[in-house]
Structures are given as structure tokens and as C-alpha cells.
ZATI-398793 format. One record per residue (C-alpha): residue number from 0; chain; z, y, x. Coordinates in pm, whole numbers, padded with zeros to 5 digits. Example, Ala and Ser with C-alpha at 12.3 -4.5 7.8 and 13.67 -1.06 7.14 Angstrom:
2
[palum 0 A [00780 -00450 01230]]
[palum 1 A [00714 -00106 01367]]
END
This chain:
69
[palum 0 A [-02868 -01247 00870]]
[palum 1 A [-02894 -01255 01248]]
[palum 2 A [-03076 -00921 01236]]
[palum 3 A [-02785 -00768 01048]]
[palum 4 A [-02533 -00892 01305]]
[palum 5 A [-02752 -00772 01590]]
[palum 6 A [-02779 -00429 01432]]
[palum 7 A [-02401 -00413 01382]]
[palum 8 A [-02349 -00508 01747]]
[palum 9 A [-02575 -00221 01856]]
[palum 10 A [-02405 00035 01630]]
[palum 11 A [-02203 00303 01803]]
[palum 12 A [-01863 00430 01701]]
[palum 13 A [-01897 00780 01556]]
[palum 14 A [-01699 01045 01371]]
[palum 15 A [-01744 00875 01033]]
[palum 16 A [-01580 00557 01161]]
[palum 17 A [-01288 00757 01300]]
[palum 18 A [-01244 00945 00972]]
[palum 19 A [-01249 00624 00768]]
[palum 20 A [-01002 00456 01004]]
[palum 21 A [-00761 00750 00985]]
[palum 22 A [-00789 00769 00604]]
[palum 23 A [-00717 00397 00570]]
[palum 24 A [-00424 00426 00809]]
[palum 25 A [-00273 00715 00614]]
[palum 26 A [-00318 00522 00290]]
[palum 27 A [-00146 00219 00440]]
[palum 28 A [00137 00438 00569]]
[palum 29 A [00193 00603 00231]]
[palum 30 A [00187 00265 00056]]
[palum 31 A [00454 00132 00291]]
[palum 32 A [00655 00452 00240]]
[palum 33 A [00643 00402 -00138]]
[palum 34 A [00770 00045 -00105]]
[palum 35 A [01058 00164 00112]]
[palum 36 A [01151 00441 -00130]]
[palum 37 A [01145 00212 -00435]]
[palum 38 A [01359 -00051 -00265]]
[palum 39 A [01616 00210 -00161]]
[palum 40 A [01622 00390 -00496]]
[palum 41 A [01652 00081 -00718]]
[palum 42 A [02023 00059 -00633]]
[palum 43 A [02079 00415 -00758]]
[palum 44 A [01877 00343 -01073]]
[palum 45 A [02078 00027 -01132]]
[palum 46 A [02404 00224 -01116]]
[palum 47 A [02286 00521 -01328]]
[palum 48 A [02113 00313 -01594]]
[palum 49 A [02373 00033 -01585]]
[palum 50 A [02107 -00231 -01518]]
[palum 51 A [02190 -00591 -01444]]
[palum 52 A [02034 -00763 -01144]]
[palum 53 A [01785 -00931 -01378]]
[palum 54 A [01683 -00599 -01532]]
[palum 55 A [01648 -00438 -01189]]
[palum 56 A [01426 -00725 -01079]]
[palum 57 A [01212 -00671 -01390]]
[palum 58 A [01174 -00304 -01299]]
[palum 59 A [01059 -00403 -00949]]
[palum 60 A [00823 -00668 -01089]]
[palum 61 A [00662 -00424 -01330]]
[palum 62 A [00628 -00167 -01052]]
[palum 63 A [00462 -00430 -00830]]
[palum 64 A [00219 -00529 -01106]]
[palum 65 A [00134 -00160 -01147]]
[palum 66 A [00050 -00140 -00777]]
[palum 67 A [-00184 -00438 -00804]]
[palum 68 A [-00370 -00282 -01097]]
END
């Protein structure tokens, strides 16, 4: 195990690491954007579909479970 850590310490940062970091950052940004959109749009859905607060919370819960899957 010490050999693995020593090898990781000697590893240099290269283009692959930068690409992976940027891809993960963009994914994180888009995920946060989706959360913001859903939270802003649920009020409009509640008005158009005549949902109660309980029903709107169920919609958000089901959406959140879908994200976790």
C-alpha cells in the first residue's frame, strides 16, 4: 500500500487530469442548475395543475428519488 501512495505522490498533473476535472465541474454545475430550475418551476406547476402543498412536495420527492437512481 505504501508503494501505491508513493507512486501517487510522484505522479504529475497532465491533460487527462485537467479534462476529468473540467468534466466533473460541468456536471456539478448542470446538476445545481437543474435543482434551481425545478425549485423555481414547482410554483408554476402547482398553480397550473392545481396541486396542494402536499402534492407538490410529492412531485419534488419523486424527482429527487429519480436523481438518486
